[in-house]
N, C-alpha and C positions, 0 to 999 in steps of 0.2 A: 432547446431541449428534447433530446426523444429518448425515450424510455425502451431500452434494449428488452426482445423478448425471450432471450436465449438466458439459460444458466450463467451467470457470470462467471462462477468459478468453474462449471465445465469450460465456458469460454476461454478461459485463462489458462486451464491445464491440457485443453487440445482432446476435450474428451467428447467425441460424438455419441448420439443416442443409442447405437449399435453397441458400444465398447462394453465391456465387462464392468469397469469402472464406473459407468453409470448406472448397472444395477446393483453394485455396491453402497454407491451413493443414496439410491432410492431406498435402500433400507433403512436410511437414518431420514425419511422425507423430512418429519419436522424440523430437524436442524438444518436440511437443505434448503427449505423453504423460509426459516427464519434467517439465514444470512442473505437469502434473493432479498427479503423485506428490507433487510439491513442496508444493500446497496440503495434501494430505490428509496429509503427514508433520509439517507445521509447524502447521497449522490443524485440523485433523480425526485427531488421533491418537489411537488406541485407547486408549493409555495416556499420557493427558500428563504424568503424575506431579507435581512440586511447581511446573509451570509451567502453571497452571490454564486452563481454554478461558476461563473470563471473562477471564482477563489476556490471552489471544492475541486474543480477538475483540477487546477494549478497544483495544488497540495496530492492528490492522487497522483499524478504525474512527478512531482517531485519524489514522492515516498518511494515510488516503483522505480525509479531512477537508483533511489538510495540502497533500497534492496536488490539491484541488479537482474531486474526481472525482466526480459525484453519483452515477452508476450504483454505485460502488463503495461509497460511504460508505452508499447504502440497503441494499445487499446485507450487509456487516458489519454494520449498524446492526441489521438484523433478527437476524442471528446472536447479536448482544450482547443483544437485548431478549430474547429466547427463553432465554440462558442466566442473565443478569442484567439485570431490566429498570431496574433503579435507576441503573444507572452510565450510561446512555445520556444522560439530559441531563446528567450531569458531563462524558462525553467529550466531548459537543459544544460544552458551554462553555471546556473546555480549550483546543479546536481552535481556536474563534474567537479565544480572546487567543494563540495559538501563530502565529497566520495571519503568511505572510510570502512573500516571493520570494527566488529564490536560485538556484542556491548562491551563497555568499559564506563570507569566512572568511580567515584572516591564511595566508598562507606562510611557513614556516619558512626555507626555500632561499633565502640573500641574494639570485640572480639574479632570483626570482620574485616578491620580497617588494613589487614597484612593481605586482603584478596583484594584491594582497590589495583585499579589498572589505569594508565594515562590515555588520552587519545585527545583528536580534535574538537574543540568546543567553536564549534563555527557560528559564526554570522554572516550573513552577506556585506561582498564589500561596497565600498561608496557608490561606484557604477551601478551594480548590480540593486542597491537597494533603492535608486534613484528608479531603477526600469521598472520596479516589483512595485512600489509606494511602500509606505509604513505597515499596512495592512499586511501584505503576504509577506515583507519582510520578516515581522515579528513572525508571521504564522511558521515561515519555513526553520526559522532560528528554533522554535519550539517542537517544530516536527522532527528535525535534528537530535533535539534534546532528548524527546521520548524513544525514538528509533536506536539512538546508539548510546545515552547515559540516563536510561529510565530509574537509575536508583538515585539521581540528584535531582530529580523533579520535584521542586519545593515550591515555597509560596512566592518568592520572589519572582520564578517563569511564569506566574499567572500575571503578577504585577506586569511583566515588560509587554504582555500582550493588553493589558489595559492601558498602558501608555502608547501600545501600537494603533487603538482606537477599537480594539474589539470589546465588546458588551459581554457582561455574567451570562446570557444566555448563548450567545453565540464561540464565547471559550467553549463551553459545556460541550455546544454542537460539534467545535475543532477537534477537542480533544476524542470524543466519539469516534470521531471522522478517521483519526490518526490510528487509535486503536482497533477501529474496524478493518482500516486496509493491510495493517500487519496481522491480523487473523486471515484475510482474504487471501491475501498474498502466499503465506504460509502454507495455508491447506492447499490453492492450488499449486504450488510448487511441489509439495510431496506427491500428489498427486500424480503431478510428472514422474517425479521419481519411482513412483509404484510400476506406472506405466512403462517405463523404461524397463526395468527390474524385470518385469513380467514378459516382456516382448520376447527374447531370445528363447525362453522358456516354452512360448507359444509357438514359434517357429518351430523348435525340436517335434514337439508334438505334431506340428502340421505334417514334419518331414516325413516322422516315426509313420503317420497313417498311411502316408502317399507311398512308403516303402513297404508296408505290412500288405497293401493293396496292387503291387505289382506281382 
């Protein structure tokens, strides 16, 4: 385990300390610090217990790939590769087979049922399940549920995790990890979009300054 010293959201968003968006983030210093502490608590805990670091990194890599976020996929793939190299290709194969667009799922509420949409209800195939083992197989299926079909997250889904060997405490940590990753990736992706949108404005301003000085 190696605890990165850099702010992970800045790293995933490609924000350097000198960038204007770094100053914008610093205006919400408490939120920034809380996000970093959540990363450390959920992905770099000093005592991971029965929820092993390899499982945490594998889930992070899988969720990053479900979101189609290349920078996060590379980052969490590196962490997984350092911890358990043999899992990297297995996770990539699982993520490729689990790819979907969403969110989707069925509403239980009668007045909302007309808005229900259908999509992939993914579980690993036999070969992937064998490579992942029962715990990660169950965790990946649960992650797919929470990423793409959150409206269908029900008690029986938690029972599937229990059947796969997850303890109640680890189920809580697993759900927290998946929720945090969805938050972290969306924030980093949004910051990347802001940076891309502001780049032409900054370039135009710089060009105008040069023209004025000529």
